[in-house]
C-alpha positions in Angstrom: -35.7 1.6 7.2 -33.1 2.5 4.8 -33.7 0.7 1.4 -30.6 -0.4 -0.4 -30.7 0.8 -4.0 -28.5 0.7 -7.1 -28.1 4.5 -6.6 -26.5 4.0 -3.1 -24.2 6.9 -2.2 -20.5 6.5 -2.9 -18.4 7.5 0.1 -14.7 8.0 0.5 -12.8 5.5 2.8 -12.6 8.1 5.6 -16.3 9.1 5.2 -17.4 5.5 5.4 -15.2 4.7 8.3 -16.5 7.9 10.2 -20.1 6.8 9.5 -19.5 3.3 10.7 -17.9 4.6 13.9 -20.7 7.1 14.5 -23.3 4.4 14.3 -21.7 2.2 17.0 -22.6 2.7 20.7 -20.0 1.6 23.2 -21.0 -1.3 25.4 -21.8 -0.7 29.1 -21.1 -4.2 30.1 -17.9 -5.0 31.9 -15.8 -8.0 33.1 -13.4 -8.2 36.0 -10.2 -9.9 34.9 -6.9 -10.9 36.5 -4.2 -8.7 35.1 -2.6 -11.8 33.4 -5.8 -12.1 31.2 -6.3 -8.3 30.5 -3.7 -7.8 27.7 -5.5 -5.9 24.8 -8.7 -5.2 26.8 -10.1 -1.8 27.3 -10.2 -0.1 30.8 -13.6 1.1 32.2 -12.2 3.6 34.7 -9.1 5.9 35.2 -6.8 4.2 37.6 -4.7 6.3 40.0 -1.6 5.4 41.9 -2.2 4.3 45.5 1.6 4.1 46.1 4.4 6.0 44.8 6.9 4.1 42.6 9.5 3.6 43.9 8.0 3.8 47.3 11.4 4.5 48.9 14.7 5.9 48.0 16.9 3.2 46.4 20.2 2.9 44.6 20.6 2.9 40.8 24.0 1.3 41.1 26.1 -1.2 43.2 28.5 0.7 45.4 28.6 2.6 48.7 26.0 4.9 50.4 27.6 7.9 52.0 26.8 11.4 53.4 28.2 13.8 50.8 29.6 15.9 53.6 31.8 13.1 54.8 33.8 12.8 51.6 37.4 14.1 51.9 40.0 13.4 49.2 42.5 10.8 50.3 40.4 9.9 53.3 39.0 6.4 53.6 35.6 5.6 55.0 34.9 2.7 57.2 32.2 0.1 56.1 29.7 -0.4 58.9 27.1 -2.5 57.2 25.1 -3.5 54.0 22.0 -2.5 52.4 20.8 -5.3 50.1 17.7 -5.5 47.9 14.9 -6.6 50.2 17.2 -6.3 53.3 17.7 -2.6 54.2 20.4 -1.2 56.5 18.8 -0.1 59.8 19.8 2.9 61.7 22.1 5.9 60.9 25.6 5.9 59.3 28.2 6.9 61.8 30.6 9.8 60.9 33.2 9.0 58.4 31.6 5.7 57.6 29.8 4.1 54.7 27.4 1.3 53.9 27.7 -1.2 51.0 24.6 -1.0 48.8 23.3 -3.0 45.8 21.2 -1.8 42.9 17.6 -1.5 44.1 18.4 -1.6 47.8 16.9 1.1 50.1 19.2 4.0 50.7 19.9 4.5 54.4 17.9 7.4 56.0 20.8 9.8 56.3 22.8 8.9 53.1 22.5 11.3 50.2 25.0 10.0 47.7 25.9 6.8 46.0 29.5 6.1 45.0 29.9 3.3 42.4 32.1 0.4 43.3 34.2 1.1 40.1 35.4 4.5 41.6 36.6 3.1 44.9 39.5 1.1 46.2 38.9 -1.3 49.1 41.4 -2.3 51.7 40.2 -4.5 54.5 37.3 -2.6 55.8 38.3 0.8 54.4 36.9 2.4 51.2 38.8 5.1 49.5 37.0 7.2 46.9 39.0 7.7 43.8 36.9 10.4 41.9 35.1 13.2 43.5 31.4 12.3 43.8 28.3 14.5 42.8 25.9 15.0 45.6 22.7 13.0 45.1 24.2 10.9 42.3 22.8 7.4 41.6 19.7 7.7 43.9 16.2 7.0 42.7 13.9 9.2 44.6 10.3 8.3 45.8 7.9 8.8 43.0 10.5 9.1 40.3 8.4 6.7 38.2 4.9 7.6 39.3 3.7 9.6 42.4 0.9 8.8 44.7 -2.4 10.0 43.2 -1.1 10.3 39.7 -2.9 8.6 36.8 -1.5 5.2 36.0 -3.9 4.4 33.2 -6.7 6.4 31.6 -10.2 5.1 31.1 -10.9 3.7 27.7 -7.3 2.6 27.3 -6.4 -0.7 25.5 -4.0 -2.2 27.9 -0.5 -3.0 26.8 2.2 -5.2 28.5 3.9 -2.1 30.1 0.7 -0.8 31.4 -0.2 -4.1 33.0 3.3 -4.0 34.6 2.5 -0.5 36.0 -0.8 -1.8 37.5 1.0 -4.8 39.0 3.5 -2.4 40.5 0.5 -0.8 42.3 -0.3 -4.1 43.9 -3.3 -4.7 41.7 -4.5 -8.3 40.9 -7.5 -7.7 38.8 -9.0 -4.9 36.7 -12.5 -3.9 35.4 -12.5 -3.9 31.5 -15.2 -3.5 29.0 -16.9 -6.6 27.6 -15.2 -8.1 24.7 -17.4 -8.2 21.6 -18.6 -11.5 20.1 -18.6 -11.8 16.3 -20.4 -14.4 14.3 -18.9 -14.9 10.9 -20.5 -16.7 7.8 -20.2 -16.7 4.1 -22.9 -16.7 1.5 -23.2 -18.3 -1.9 -24.2 -21.6 -3.7 -20.9 -21.8 -5.2 -19.1 -22.4 -1.8 -17.8 -25.7 -0.7 -16.6 -26.6 2.8 -12.9 -27.7 3.3 -12.7 -31.4 3.5 -15.8 -32.1 1.2 -15.5 -33.1 -2.4 -15.7 -30.0 -4.5 -18.6 -30.2 -6.9 -18.7 -28.7 -10.4 -18.7 -24.9 -10.5 -17.7 -24.8 -6.8 -14.8 -23.1 -4.9 -13.6 -23.8 -1.4 -14.6 -21.1 1.0 -11.5 -19.2 2.3 -13.3 -16.1 3.6 -14.5 -17.4 7.0 -11.0 -18.6 7.7 -9.4 -15.4 6.9 -11.9 -13.2 8.6 -12.1 -15.3 11.7 -8.4 -15.4 12.2 -8.0 -11.7 11.5 -10.5 -10.9 14.2 -9.0 -13.3 16.7 -5.6 -11.8 16.0 -7.0 -8.4 16.9 -8.2 -9.7 20.2 -11.9 -10.5 19.5 -14.1 -13.6 19.8 -15.0 -14.9 16.4 -17.1 -17.9 15.8 -17.5 -19.6 12.4 -21.2 -19.9 11.6 -20.8 -21.8 8.2 -22.2 -21.0 4.8 -25.6 -19.5 4.0 -26.9 -20.7 0.7 -28.5 -18.3 -1.9 -31.8 -18.8 -0.4 -33.8 -16.2 1.6 -35.4 -18.6 4.1 -32.0 -20.2 4.9 -30.5 -16.6 5.4 -33.6 -15.8 7.5 -33.1 -18.8 9.7 -29.4 -18.1 10.2 -30.2 -14.5 11.3 -33.1 -15.8 13.6 -30.8 -18.4 15.2 -27.8 -16.3 15.8 -28.3 -12.6 15.9 -29.2 -12.5 19.6 -26.0 -14.5 20.5 -23.6 -12.0 19.0 -22.8 -8.4 19.3 -21.8 -8.4 15.6 -22.7 -10.5 12.6 -20.3 -10.4 9.7 -20.9 -12.0 6.3 -19.0 -12.0 3.0 -20.7 -12.1 -0.4 -24.2 -11.3 -1.6 -24.0 -7.6 -1.3 -23.8 -6.6 -5.0 -26.8 -5.9 -7.1 -26.7 -9.3 -8.7 -30.1 -11.1 -9.1 -28.8 -14.0 -7.1 -28.0 -12.0 -4.0 -30.6 -12.7 -1.3 -28.7 -11.2 1.6 -30.1 -7.7 1.5 -33.8 -8.7 1.3 -33.4 -11.1 4.3 -31.6 -8.5 6.3 -34.2 -5.8 5.5 -36.7 -8.0 7.3 -34.6 -8.0 10.5 -33.4 -4.4 11.0 -32.4 -1.1 9.7 -29.6 -1.2 7.1 -27.7 1.0 4.8 -26.3 -0.2 1.5 -23.1 1.8 0.5 -20.5 2.0 -2.1 -17.1 3.0 -1.0 -14.7 4.5 -3.4 -11.9 2.1 -2.8 -10.4 -0.9 -4.4 -10.5 -3.7 -3.5 -13.9 -3.6 -1.9 -16.7 -1.3 -3.1 -20.1 -2.5 -2.0 -20.9 -2.8 1.7 -23.9 -3.3 3.9 -24.0 -2.0 7.4 -26.7 -1.7 10.0 -28.3 -2.9 13.2 -30.7 -5.8 13.5 -33.8 -5.8 15.7 -31.9 -7.8 18.4 -29.4 -4.9 18.8 -26.7 -6.9 16.9 -24.7 -4.9 14.4 -24.4 -6.3 11.1 -21.6 -5.9 8.4 -22.1 -7.4 4.9 -18.7 -7.5 3.2 -17.8 -8.2 -0.5 -17.3 -11.8 -1.5 -13.9 -11.6 -3.2 -11.4 -12.7 -0.5 -9.1 -9.8 -0.8 -12.0 -7.3 -0.7 -13.4 -9.0 2.4 -10.1 -8.7 4.3 -9.4 -5.1 3.3 -12.9 -4.0 4.3 -12.8 -5.9 7.5 -9.4 -4.2 8.4 -10.6 -0.7 7.4 -14.3 -0.7 8.8 -15.1 -3.7 11.0 -12.1 -3.6 13.3 -12.6 0.2 14.0 -16.3 -0.7 14.7 -15.3 -3.3 17.2 -12.8 -1.0 18.8 -15.5 1.6 19.2 -18.0 -0.9 20.7 -15.3 -1.9 23.2 -14.8 1.7 24.3 -11.5 2.4 22.5 -11.1 5.4 20.3 -10.1 4.7 16.6 -6.5 5.5 15.9 -5.6 5.8 12.3 -3.0 3.3 11.1 0.5 4.9 10.8 1.4 5.7 7.2 5.1 5.4 6.2 7.0 6.7 3.2 8.8 4.1 0.9 10.6 4.1 -2.3 8.7 2.1 -5.0 10.8 -0.4 -6.8 8.5 -1.2 -9.6 5.7 0.6 -11.6 2.2 0.5 -10.1 -0.8 0.7 -12.4 -4.0 2.4 -11.3 -6.9 4.3 -12.8 -8.0 7.6 -11.2 -11.2 7.6 -9.2 -10.9 5.1 -6.3 -8.5 4.9 -3.3 -6.5 1.7 -3.8 -5.0 -0.6 -1.2 -2.4 -2.5 -3.4 -0.5 -5.4 -1.8 3.2 -4.9 -1.5 6.4 -6.3 0.1 8.5 -3.7 2.0 12.1 -4.1 3.1 14.7 -1.9 4.5 17.4 -0.6 2.2 20.3 -1.0 4.8 20.3 2.7 5.7 17.1 2.8 7.6 14.9 3.7 4.6 12.0 1.6 3.3 11.6 0.2 -0.2 8.5 -1.5 -1.5 7.6 -3.7 -4.4 4.2 -5.0 -5.7 3.1 -8.5 -5.2 1.9 -8.6 -8.8 -1.7 -9.1 -10.0 -3.9 -7.0 -7.8 -7.3 -8.3 -8.7 -9.5 -8.8 -5.6 -9.9 -12.6 -6.1 -6.0 -13.2 -6.0 -5.6 -14.3 -2.3 -2.0 -15.3 -2.7 -1.0 -11.7 -3.1 -2.1 -11.2 0.6 -0.2 -14.2 1.6 3.0 -12.7 0.0 2.4 -9.2 1.2 3.5 -7.6 4.4 2.0 -4.1 3.7 -0.6 -2.1 1.8 0.6 0.5 -0.8 -1.9 3.3 -0.4 -2.7 5.2 -3.5 -5.0 8.2 -3.3 -8.1 8.4 -5.5 -6.6 11.0 -7.8 -3.5 8.9 -8.3 -2.8 7.2 -11.6 -0.1 4.9 -10.2 3.5 5.3 -9.6 6.8 4.8 -11.3 10.0 3.1 -10.1 11.8 5.5 -7.7 8.6 7.3 -6.7 7.9 7.8 -3.1 4.6 6.1 -2.0 2.6 5.6 1.3 2.6 2.2 2.9 0.7 0.7 5.8 2.5 -2.2 7.5 0.3 -5.2 8.3 2.0 -5.4 11.7 0.5 -1.9 12.7 -2.8 -2.3 11.0 -5.4 -2.0 13.8 -3.3 -4.3 16.0 -3.9 -7.3 13.9 -1.9 -9.8 11.9 -2.9 -10.6 8.4 
């Protein structure tokens, strides 16, 4: 068992995330779901096309289907039928004739060119082509989208709306996906008060469970609120005993520093193999990770509300993605012009809260939300991005280019 100590190693954000991901084993459990319920879930298997899309030649435009060889300048073609979407023209087109066709309709067997209606003049049943056509124009060929046997979706893919549309186009109704992880979330501390209760002296209302549960749900996971664990080792022990077998992950906030009133670590040490880390980041430095005897993974996050949200986004969400069989993909980092001065001491990577906007020319500008202390939750409510400052950075001046992570792209969740 790894014993947490005051001399716990200090890791960079990337090192800590890599260690977290390496410790997670992907689940082998699966669910069979209707496609309509599979958005955001992770595929178990590679899926190959059983039918080419489109499955027949069809028209990309409204107009007339012709044989290119029948086109002659100043010579009209006789309309002998129609090919409508879902109602194809049967048979062959006679010489010097044409068939009216609509977008998506099957192209007659011996036609090889579509002339759009705008390039024709129609008199009675005769069609005159006003501009020379190009052979094969405006025809969608079999398999233009995807050919029979081609891969539609790879294994371990988090399904998007477009991919679900591709699967539906294959005639699929359901799909096998990996089990969705269940997360139990609780807070620790005698100073916490439940919403709706009268706040006692020295107490604060607990916001962390609300923030963390909704973050996890927005990212597509099942998150249950397990309440508050008081600063009592037996109460913490009971909470773990009652819940660890029910969840794939347990997530707590608070009680992971070296304070003498922190009972979380000692209770956890009785229930599994844990590691106490310090991460060279701000907000959020101390963190407990590990695996309990039941097989449940455990994350102990800092108690300050912004710290808990940042560490959840940077470490817990990637762990859940790994468990669900999806590879971690770094959040895109964009460049923005900083409008204001940013203060920072060298030594730790900082996620400062910012508000970005476009400058009217497609560029991005960003400003700070103000006070960046980890207890200032309203700064998260105002922000729509993180301003990412490297450990070596000593801040930024107005006009400097800085890196930002948009909340909308942060691990697929909404903060």
